[in-house]
C-alpha positions as CSV (number, residue, x, y, z in Angstrom):
1,M,-0.2,0.1,-0.3
2,Q,1.3,3.5,-0.8
3,V,0.0,7.2,0.0
4,E,0.5,10.0,-2.7
5,F,0.3,13.6,-1.8
6,C,1.7,16.8,-3.5
7,G,3.7,14.2,-6.3
8,E,5.4,12.6,-3.1
9,W,4.7,8.7,-2.6
10,F,5.0,7.1,0.9
11,D,5.1,3.4,1.7
12,V,2.7,2.0,4.4
13,D,4.2,-0.6,6.4
14,P,1.5,-3.4,7.4
15,E,3.0,-4.0,10.5
16,E,2.1,-0.2,12.0
17,A,-0.6,2.2,11.6
18,F,0.2,4.8,9.0
19,V,-0.6,8.6,10.5
20,V,-2.0,11.8,8.0
21,G,-2.2,14.6,10.2
22,R,-0.3,17.9,11.1
23,E,2.2,15.1,12.9
24,G,2.8,11.6,11.9
25,D,4.2,9.8,8.9
26,L,2.7,11.9,6.5
27,E,3.0,15.5,7.7
28,I,0.3,17.4,5.6
29,D,0.4,20.9,6.7
30,D,0.8,23.2,9.5
31,N,-2.7,24.0,9.7
32,P,-3.8,24.8,13.1
33,Y,-7.6,23.5,12.0
34,L,-5.9,19.9,10.9
35,H,-5.8,17.4,13.8
36,R,-2.3,16.4,14.7
37,R,-3.7,12.7,14.2
38,F,-6.4,12.4,11.9
39,L,-6.4,9.6,9.4
40,A,-4.5,6.6,10.1
41,I,-4.2,3.4,7.5
42,T,-4.1,0.1,8.9
43,R,-3.9,-3.5,7.9
44,S,-6.0,-6.1,9.9
45,G,-6.4,-9.6,8.8
46,D,-6.8,-9.6,4.9
47,L,-7.6,-6.0,4.7
48,W,-6.6,-2.5,5.0
49,W,-8.4,0.1,6.6
50,L,-8.7,3.9,6.6
51,E,-9.7,5.1,10.3
52,N,-10.7,8.6,11.2
53,V,-8.9,9.1,14.6
54,G,-9.6,12.8,14.7
55,S,-12.6,14.4,16.6
56,L,-14.0,17.1,14.1
57,I,-13.2,16.7,10.5
58,P,-14.8,14.5,8.1
59,A,-13.1,12.8,5.1
60,T,-14.8,12.4,1.9
61,V,-13.6,8.7,-0.2
62,A,-14.0,7.4,-3.4
63,D,-12.7,5.1,-6.0
64,A,-10.8,5.9,-9.3
65,H,-14.0,6.4,-11.2
66,G,-16.3,8.4,-8.7
67,N,-18.9,5.2,-9.0
68,V,-18.5,4.5,-4.7
69,Q,-18.2,7.3,-2.6
70,A,-18.4,7.2,1.5
71,W,-18.3,10.2,4.4
72,I,-15.8,9.1,6.9
73,A,-17.2,11.1,10.1
74,P,-14.6,11.2,13.5
75,G,-14.4,7.8,14.9
76,A,-15.5,5.7,11.6
77,R,-13.3,3.7,9.4
78,L,-13.6,2.1,5.9
79,P,-11.9,-0.8,4.5
80,L,-9.9,0.1,1.4
81,V,-10.9,-2.2,-1.2
82,F,-9.8,-0.4,-4.6
83,A,-6.8,-0.4,-6.3
84,R,-7.0,3.6,-6.2
85,T,-9.1,5.4,-3.4
86,T,-9.0,9.4,-3.5
87,V,-9.3,10.9,-0.3
88,L,-10.2,14.6,0.2
89,F,-11.1,16.8,3.3
90,T,-11.2,20.6,4.3
91,A,-9.5,21.9,7.5
92,G,-10.3,25.6,7.7
93,P,-10.2,27.1,4.5
94,T,-8.2,24.7,3.0
95,T,-9.0,21.4,1.0
96,Y,-6.6,18.7,0.5
97,E,-6.3,15.7,-1.8
98,L,-4.6,12.6,-1.7
99,L,-4.2,9.1,-3.1
100,I,-4.0,5.7,-1.5
101,V,-2.6,3.0,-3.8
102,G,-3.0,-0.9,-3.4
103,E,-1.3,-3.7,-5.2
104,E,-4.0,-6.1,-4.4
105,P,-7.6,-4.5,-4.6
106,A,-10.5,-6.7,-3.0
107,Y,-12.6,-4.9,-5.2
108,E,-13.1,-4.4,-9.1
109,P,-15.5,-2.0,-9.7
110,V,-17.4,-2.4,-13.1
111,A,-18.4,0.9,-14.5
112,A,-21.9,1.0,-16.0
113,E,-22.3,2.5,-19.4
114,V,-24.6,5.8,-18.9
115,E,-25.9,7.9,-21.6
116,Q,-25.3,12.0,-20.8
117,G,-26.7,14.8,-22.1
118,D,-25.3,18.7,-21.8
119,T,-26.4,18.6,-18.3
120,T,-26.8,15.5,-16.9
121,I,-24.3,14.0,-14.8
122,G,-24.9,10.6,-13.2
123,P,-28.5,10.2,-11.4
124,V,-28.0,14.2,-10.7
125,V,-29.7,16.7,-13.2
126,L,-27.9,20.2,-13.2
127,T,-29.1,23.3,-15.1
128,D,-26.0,25.2,-16.7
129,S,-26.0,27.8,-14.2
130,Q,-25.9,25.0,-11.2
131,R,-23.3,23.6,-12.8
132,A,-21.5,27.0,-13.3
133,L,-21.8,27.3,-9.8
134,V,-20.2,23.9,-9.0
135,V,-17.4,24.3,-11.4
136,A,-16.6,27.9,-9.9
137,L,-16.3,26.5,-6.3
138,A,-14.3,23.4,-7.3
139,E,-12.2,25.6,-9.9
140,P,-8.9,25.5,-7.9
141,V,-9.1,21.9,-6.9
142,L,-9.9,21.0,-10.4
143,R,-6.8,23.0,-11.8
144,G,-4.5,21.9,-9.0
145,R,-5.4,17.9,-8.6
146,G,-3.5,16.5,-5.7
147,S,-2.4,19.5,-4.1
148,T,-3.7,22.1,-1.4
149,T,-5.9,24.6,-2.2
150,A,-8.3,27.0,-0.8
151,I,-12.2,27.2,-1.6
152,P,-13.2,30.5,-3.2
153,S,-15.3,32.6,-0.8
154,S,-19.1,33.2,-2.5
155,A,-18.0,36.9,-3.3
156,Q,-14.7,35.1,-5.3
157,A,-17.2,32.7,-7.1
158,A,-20.0,35.3,-7.6
159,A,-17.4,37.8,-9.4
160,R,-15.8,34.6,-11.6
161,L,-19.1,34.1,-12.8
162,G,-20.3,37.6,-13.4
163,W,-23.2,37.1,-10.6
164,T,-24.5,38.8,-7.5
165,I,-23.9,37.2,-4.2
166,T,-27.9,37.0,-3.8
167,R,-27.7,35.2,-7.2
168,L,-25.0,32.6,-6.3
169,N,-26.7,32.1,-2.9
170,R,-29.7,30.9,-4.1
171,K,-28.1,28.8,-6.7
172,L,-26.1,27.4,-3.8
173,D,-29.0,26.6,-1.9
174,N,-30.7,24.8,-4.7
175,V,-27.8,22.6,-5.6
176,C,-27.3,21.4,-2.0
177,D,-31.3,20.9,-1.6
178,K,-30.7,18.8,-4.9
179,L,-27.7,16.7,-4.0
180,A,-29.1,16.5,0.1
181,R,-32.2,14.7,-1.6
182,Q,-30.0,12.1,-3.5
183,G,-28.5,11.5,0.1
184,V,-25.2,13.6,-0.1
185,R,-24.5,14.1,3.7
186,G,-23.1,17.5,5.3
187,L,-24.9,20.1,2.5
188,R,-28.0,21.0,4.9
189,G,-28.0,24.1,6.8
190,G,-28.2,24.5,10.7
191,P,-26.8,26.5,13.6
192,R,-23.3,24.9,13.5
193,K,-22.8,24.6,9.4
194,L,-20.9,27.5,8.6
195,A,-21.3,28.5,5.0
196,V,-17.3,27.6,4.4
197,N,-18.2,23.9,5.3
198,R,-20.8,23.7,2.9
199,R,-18.9,24.9,0.2
200,A,-16.1,22.5,0.9
201,R,-18.5,19.7,1.4
202,L,-20.1,20.3,-1.8
203,V,-16.4,20.7,-3.4
204,E,-15.5,17.7,-2.1
205,H,-18.5,15.6,-3.3
206,A,-18.3,17.1,-6.9
207,V,-14.6,16.6,-7.4
208,A,-14.9,12.9,-5.9
209,S,-17.6,11.7,-7.8
210,R,-17.0,13.3,-10.9
211,L,-19.7,15.5,-11.0
212,V,-17.6,18.1,-12.6
213,T,-13.9,17.6,-14.0
214,A,-11.5,19.7,-15.2
215,A,-13.1,19.1,-18.6
216,D,-15.7,21.6,-17.3
217,L,-13.7,24.5,-16.9
218,P,-14.2,26.3,-20.2
219,F,-17.8,26.3,-19.2
220,L,-16.6,28.8,-16.7
221,E,-15.5,31.4,-19.4
222,E,-19.1,30.6,-21.2
223,Q,-21.2,31.4,-18.2
224,A,-19.2,34.7,-17.7
225,A,-19.5,36.0,-21.2
226,L,-23.4,35.4,-21.0
227,A,-23.2,37.1,-17.6
228,R,-21.5,40.2,-19.2
229,A,-23.7,40.5,-22.2
230,A,-26.8,40.0,-20.2
231,A,-25.5,43.0,-17.9
232,E,-24.5,45.3,-21.3
233,P,-27.5,48.3,-21.5
234,A,-29.5,47.7,-24.5
235,E,-28.8,50.2,-27.1
236,S,-31.5,52.7,-27.3
237,P,-33.4,53.7,-30.9
238,A,-31.7,56.9,-31.2
239,Q,-28.2,55.2,-30.5
240,A,-29.2,52.7,-33.1
241,S,-30.1,55.5,-35.6
242,S,-26.8,57.4,-35.0
243,T,-24.5,54.6,-35.4
244,A,-26.2,53.5,-38.8
245,E,-25.7,56.9,-39.8
246,D,-21.9,56.7,-38.9
């Protein structure tokens, strides 16, 4: 078993726990929001396990194709049965991504062939504006896969798309409600659910499940151009006449 983070590879000893966090075998970052001991990879019997040994931060785990996804809450653990497992988690304003690779996977997924339209992604149907929102929030992660990135603020994402904050927040509510109805956890609001946490959870799910990919990035420019065109004032009849005479 090996772990890859930011282009660096680490071997996992089957006899000892491999710890990920601010301290441990893989020292992720000097981030005060990140646990000193956050994730642990261990071998028990015939299986490798990924355990969340932290107390606050969950982790999103998915297979290489995004067909299978799980959310590991503090205190929970999950068997590592795929050849390649992607792990995403957010501590404070920063989102991290690492890859776990096993030589002898216990399970080989079979990808089903699904016809997809321009706005149909898996079982979730997104409008163009909803997809633009998700891509805008996930843009740093999509451009820097396997690295450390910060989730854009609502103001930054709105500016990227040429939207108002009100419009962006309305679209964000719609997307989160739609995914929550599909069983995606961590997107519902509440007294302890900060806006940055909801955006981060949305990005983790979207990237891990391949709801959006790097191939969707050009869509941002298209949507921004549409927003700019819609914001331009319409030409008055007098202006049109003057332009024609010139």
